[in-house]
C-alpha positions as CSV (number, residue, x, y, z in Angstrom):
1,X,31.8,26.5,45.1
2,X,33.7,24.5,42.3
3,X,31.5,21.4,43.4
4,X,28.6,23.1,42.0
5,X,29.7,24.2,38.8
6,X,29.9,21.8,37.1
7,X,26.5,19.5,38.1
8,X,25.1,23.3,37.4
9,X,26.7,23.5,33.6
10,X,25.5,20.1,32.8
11,X,22.3,20.6,33.8
12,X,21.4,24.2,32.0
13,X,23.7,22.3,28.4
14,X,20.2,19.2,29.4
15,X,17.6,21.7,29.3
16,X,18.6,23.7,26.5
17,X,19.1,21.1,24.2
18,X,16.0,19.2,25.0
19,X,13.9,22.8,24.6
20,X,15.7,22.4,21.0
21,X,14.6,19.1,20.5
22,X,11.1,19.9,21.4
23,X,11.2,22.9,19.2
24,X,12.1,20.6,16.1
25,X,15.5,21.7,15.5
26,X,14.5,24.6,13.6
27,X,12.3,26.2,16.5
28,X,9.2,26.9,14.2
29,X,6.8,24.3,14.5
30,X,5.0,23.3,11.6
31,X,1.7,21.9,10.6
32,X,1.9,18.7,8.4
33,X,0.7,19.0,5.0
34,X,-2.8,17.2,4.2
35,X,-2.9,14.5,2.2
36,X,-3.6,14.2,-1.4
37,X,-7.4,14.3,-2.8
38,X,-8.0,10.0,-3.5
39,X,-8.9,11.6,-6.8
40,X,-4.9,12.0,-7.6
41,X,-3.5,9.2,-6.0
42,X,-4.0,5.3,-6.8
43,X,-2.5,4.4,-3.3
44,X,-4.8,5.5,-1.4
45,X,-7.9,3.6,-3.1
46,X,-5.7,0.2,-3.6
47,X,-5.9,-1.8,-0.6
48,X,-2.0,-2.9,0.9
49,X,-3.2,-6.7,1.5
50,X,-3.8,-7.9,-2.0
51,X,-2.3,-10.6,-2.9
52,X,-0.3,-11.8,-6.1
53,X,-1.2,-14.8,-8.3
54,X,1.1,-15.9,-11.8
55,X,-0.4,-18.4,-13.8
56,X,-1.2,-19.1,-17.3
57,X,-5.2,-18.5,-18.4
58,X,-6.8,-21.5,-18.5
59,X,-10.7,-20.6,-18.8
60,X,-12.3,-16.8,-19.3
61,X,-15.5,-16.5,-18.6
62,X,-17.0,-12.9,-19.8
63,X,-20.0,-13.2,-18.6
64,X,-19.4,-14.0,-15.0
65,X,-16.9,-12.0,-15.1
66,X,-13.9,-14.5,-14.1
67,X,-10.7,-16.1,-14.8
68,X,-9.5,-19.5,-14.1
69,X,-5.5,-20.5,-14.1
70,X,-4.0,-24.1,-14.5
71,X,-3.4,-24.0,-11.3
72,X,-7.4,-24.5,-11.3
73,X,-7.8,-20.8,-8.8
74,X,-11.1,-19.4,-10.0
75,X,-10.6,-15.1,-10.0
76,X,-13.8,-12.8,-9.9
77,X,-13.9,-9.5,-11.1
78,X,-15.8,-6.9,-10.7
79,X,-19.0,-6.5,-13.1
80,X,-18.2,-5.3,-16.5
81,X,-15.0,-6.6,-16.9
82,X,-13.4,-6.7,-20.2
83,X,-11.4,-9.3,-21.0
84,X,-11.2,-8.2,-24.7
85,X,-7.4,-8.1,-24.3
86,X,-7.1,-11.1,-22.7
87,X,-6.1,-15.1,-24.6
88,X,-6.3,-18.5,-23.5
89,X,-2.8,-19.7,-22.7
90,X,-1.3,-16.5,-22.0
91,X,0.7,-15.7,-18.8
92,X,-1.3,-13.4,-16.3
93,X,-0.2,-11.7,-13.4
94,X,-3.5,-11.0,-11.0
95,X,-3.9,-8.4,-7.7
96,X,-6.7,-10.3,-5.6
97,X,-7.5,-10.5,-1.8
98,X,-9.4,-13.3,-0.1
99,X,-13.4,-12.5,0.4
100,X,-14.3,-15.5,2.0
101,X,-14.4,-18.6,-0.2
102,X,-13.8,-15.9,-3.2
103,X,-11.0,-14.3,-4.6
104,X,-11.9,-11.0,-5.3
105,X,-9.6,-9.9,-8.2
106,X,-9.1,-6.1,-8.9
107,X,-5.7,-6.5,-11.5
108,X,-4.8,-8.2,-14.0
109,X,-1.7,-8.0,-16.7
110,X,-0.1,-9.8,-19.1
111,X,3.6,-10.7,-18.5
């Protein structure tokens, strides 16, 4: 009889603790909250795989919506871009992603 007491207690303790773990430590399962709408969060709209380029502006083409850095890399922005606050010779940081041979830029900021 003594030989069975320790194994029985061990099995009972393990089954009780696994039941608590399955219940999520609180006993009640709570459904996860739904994410906020995309209009309220910017992180949803921006791709995670953006690359960063830093350099000095060499050329600005407002008609073609492109910016060329002194490294000779050309970054294409979306139509109707506004480069009015940007100057040649200014140090900038550009967030971009490769699309074929193009560098599709989404953000430019002066440093």
